[in-house]
Every structure is written in C-alpha cells, then in structure tokens.
C-alpha angles and dihedrals in degrees: 000000000000134000114226093261092052091048090049091053093048094050101034089236126127121254086240091058092049090048090050092050088050091052089050090053095246090120130034116199125196116241126223124216088264088053096250114151118235123187123210131223086261089061089053090052091045091054089053089051092049091052091049090052090049089053086054087056096246117157119240089252091055089047091051091051092051092048091049089052090049091050091051093054126093125245095270091052090047090056089053091048091049090052091048088051090052091049090050090055090049091050091052089051091048091051090052091051092048091053089051089053095052097087091046091049091052089055092062123093119255095261092052090047092051092048093051093042091053092050094046092045092055092049092044093050090048090055091046092052091048091051092047090050092050094051092043098248125131112248119251 
C-alpha cells in the first residue's frame, strides 16, 4: 500500500495529478480510520495504464470509459486485457526503434533497401493476418 507521495514518486506524477485522477474516479484509494488515503499495487498498475493511454493521445473521458470496461470484465478477460496492454507497450517500443532505424535505412543502396523492405513486409503482413484471425476479422 502506498501513500499518495510514494505513489507520485514511483510514477513520476505529481500528487496533484494523482488526486485529480482520484476525483475523476480513475483511481480508488482505501481509507484508514484516520482518513488517510492508501493506494494499492493495482492503483500503481492503473496509473501506468493511464499514462500509456495518454501517450496514445486518448482523452481522460476515453480513458475513463476503457477503465470502466476493464473493471466490468471478469478475471479471465482482465488477463487478456493485461496482455493486450503489454503488447501495446511493446508496439510503442518497436515503433520507437523503427524510427531510430530510418536514417540508417536511408543510407543503404536501393537493392539493400528493397531486400530489407521485402523481408519486413512479409513479417508485418504475417503479424497483421494473425491479429485479424484472433479478433475474428478477415485479413485485408
């Protein structure tokens, strides 16, 4: 259990931001008899999720809707949502790495670029087809 200051330190957020998220209903602290707020490990994970959604440019209202959906799901569905969250983080990291490769890629000759593009395209399409299959959509 964390007090608001400890949670702020762990997440690099201000106490004011955490308090605001609490007022919006995005976080629910437990209260002691002396009315101190304590936040659980789940609140820490939820703050990480909120920050991920903010990086994806979601509004606080959209974030609240997603969190409410998450709260309404059962444990099995939560595990799936947690895994999707982890994959989203990995995709953001992959995107960052690809952007770092762009200048190096542009330094290659045309034949090398075509060879790499072909290889990456096949792998990318394979992932896209797998994702489409999992969510029950027909691939493009």
